[in-house]
C-alpha positions in Angstrom: -35.9 -46.9 -20.4 -36.5 -45.4 -17.4 -34.1 -44.2 -14.4 -33.8 -47.1 -12.5 -32.2 -48.6 -15.8 -30.0 -45.6 -17.0 -25.6 -46.8 -15.5 -22.4 -45.5 -16.0 -20.5 -46.7 -19.0 -18.1 -49.1 -17.7 -14.5 -48.5 -17.0 -15.7 -44.3 -15.8 -16.6 -44.9 -12.7 -13.4 -45.6 -10.7 -13.1 -44.9 -6.9 -11.3 -42.9 -5.2 -7.9 -44.8 -3.7 -7.5 -44.5 -0.3 -3.6 -44.0 1.2 -2.9 -45.0 5.3 -6.1 -47.1 5.8 -3.9 -50.6 7.1 -0.9 -53.3 5.2 -3.6 -54.9 3.7 -4.5 -52.3 1.1 -1.4 -52.0 -0.6 -0.3 -47.8 0.2 -0.9 -48.9 3.7 1.4 -47.9 6.6 3.5 -44.6 4.6 0.7 -44.5 2.3 3.9 -44.1 -0.3 5.8 -41.4 1.0 9.1 -43.0 1.8 9.6 -43.3 5.6 11.5 -39.6 6.8 12.5 -36.7 4.9 9.9 -33.7 3.8 7.6 -35.5 1.8 6.6 -37.6 3.7 5.0 -35.8 6.7 2.1 -33.4 5.9 2.4 -29.7 4.5 6.1 -30.7 3.8 7.0 -30.9 0.3 8.4 -27.7 -1.7 6.5 -26.6 -4.1 6.9 -28.0 -7.9 10.1 -26.8 -9.4 12.5 -26.6 -5.5 16.2 -27.5 -6.8 17.6 -28.0 -3.2 18.3 -24.3 -2.3 19.8 -22.5 -6.2 18.1 -20.7 -8.2 15.0 -22.5 -10.3 15.4 -23.1 -13.8 11.7 -21.5 -14.5 13.1 -18.7 -12.9 17.0 -18.4 -14.7 15.0 -18.3 -17.3 11.5 -16.6 -17.4 11.2 -16.8 -21.7 11.2 -20.2 -21.9 8.7 -20.9 -19.2 6.3 -19.2 -16.1 7.3 -15.3 -17.2 4.1 -12.9 -18.1 5.1 -9.6 -19.2 2.6 -6.8 -16.9 3.4 -3.9 -19.2 2.8 -5.5 -22.3 0.2 -4.0 -24.6 -0.7 -6.1 -27.0 -2.3 -4.4 -30.6 -4.7 -5.3 -32.9 -2.8 -5.2 -36.5 -3.9 -3.6 -38.9 -2.1 -3.7 -43.1 -2.6 -1.3 -45.4 -4.0 -3.5 -47.9 -6.4 -4.3 -45.8 -7.5 -0.4 -45.8 -7.5 -0.1 -49.4 -10.4 -2.7 -50.1 -12.7 -1.7 -47.4 -12.7 1.9 -47.6 -13.6 4.8 -49.7 -11.3 7.6 -50.9 -10.5 10.2 -48.4 -12.7 7.7 -45.4 -11.5 9.0 -41.5 -10.5 5.5 -40.4 -11.2 4.9 -36.5 -11.1 2.2 -34.9 -14.6 2.3 -34.1 -15.1 2.0 -38.3 -12.5 -0.2 -38.7 -14.1 -2.5 -36.0 -17.8 -2.0 -38.3 -16.3 -2.8 -41.3 -15.2 -6.6 -39.5 -11.3 -5.9 -39.4 -10.4 -5.6 -36.1 -12.3 -7.7 -33.0 -12.3 -4.9 -30.2 -12.5 -0.6 -30.7 -11.4 0.2 -27.2 -8.4 -2.0 -27.8 -4.7 -0.7 -29.3 -4.7 0.1 -32.8 -1.2 -0.6 -34.7 -1.3 0.6 -38.7 1.1 -2.1 -41.2 3.0 -1.0 -44.0 2.0 -4.1 -46.2 0.4 -3.1 -49.6 0.6 -0.5 -51.5 -1.9 2.8 -51.0 -3.5 4.9 -53.4 -6.8 6.4 -51.4 -5.7 9.7 -49.0 -7.3 8.3 -45.6 -7.5 10.3 -42.0 -6.4 7.3 -39.9 -7.1 8.0 -36.0 -4.5 5.0 -34.3 -2.6 3.9 -31.5 1.0 3.2 -33.4 1.5 3.3 -36.7 5.4 1.9 -37.9 7.2 3.6 -40.2 6.9 2.5 -43.6 3.1 2.9 -43.3 3.5 6.8 -41.7 5.5 7.3 -45.2 3.0 5.5 -47.7 0.2 7.1 -46.1 2.2 10.6 -46.4 3.5 10.2 -49.7 -0.6 9.7 -51.7 -1.5 12.9 -49.2 -3.4 11.0 -45.8 -2.5 12.4 -42.6 -2.4 10.5 -39.0 -3.5 11.7 -35.6 -1.9 9.6 -32.7 -4.3 8.0 -30.0 -3.9 8.6 -26.4 -4.0 4.0 -25.3 -5.6 3.5 -21.9 -3.3 2.6 -19.1 -5.4 0.2 -17.3 -4.0 -2.9 -14.9 -0.6 -2.5 -13.6 0.5 -0.4 -15.4 -1.7 2.0 -14.0 -0.3 1.6 -10.9 3.2 1.7 -11.7 4.1 6.3 -12.2 6.3 6.0 -16.2 8.6 8.8 -16.1 10.4 10.2 -19.2 14.3 11.2 -19.3 14.2 14.3 -18.3 12.0 13.9 -15.3 14.8 10.8 -14.1 17.6 13.0 -14.8 16.3 15.8 -12.5 15.4 13.5 -10.1 19.4 12.0 -10.0 20.5 15.3 -10.3 18.3 15.7 -7.4 19.9 13.5 -5.3 23.8 14.5 -6.0 23.4 17.8 -4.7 
């Protein structure tokens, strides 16, 4: 077999349909766009979900389709039964240690400790978030929990977050 013997599979290479090239071509004159109206002209037509000027369905129901919460923080979940299996008593559990054992994928992403399973060993846990049931079980065996700060990046970093007390002060200034 040589290079000049190579041929594509039959039917895999199809010529592009050239519209608007005369009436004998089948898609001539108006090129399948109709005669008049918005969609008939170049650059015409509206977006993929234009509904005659009313608020489109996908914007009315953002949770159905097309809505992405830019402030969402995706936590890596770790349950207590995993900690019980993979660490010795008295161990210091950090995101780096969890990554080394293979429980989580990234040491830089936020970690949440959840309360599934029983705990018999005492641990010192460093995590970004701990569920209430997990905190109770860790405290019951004499362990400690240290909360880590979440590194704020992207859209969250551009928006200044105010505490309720700061918001009340601002609203109080506006009234006087």
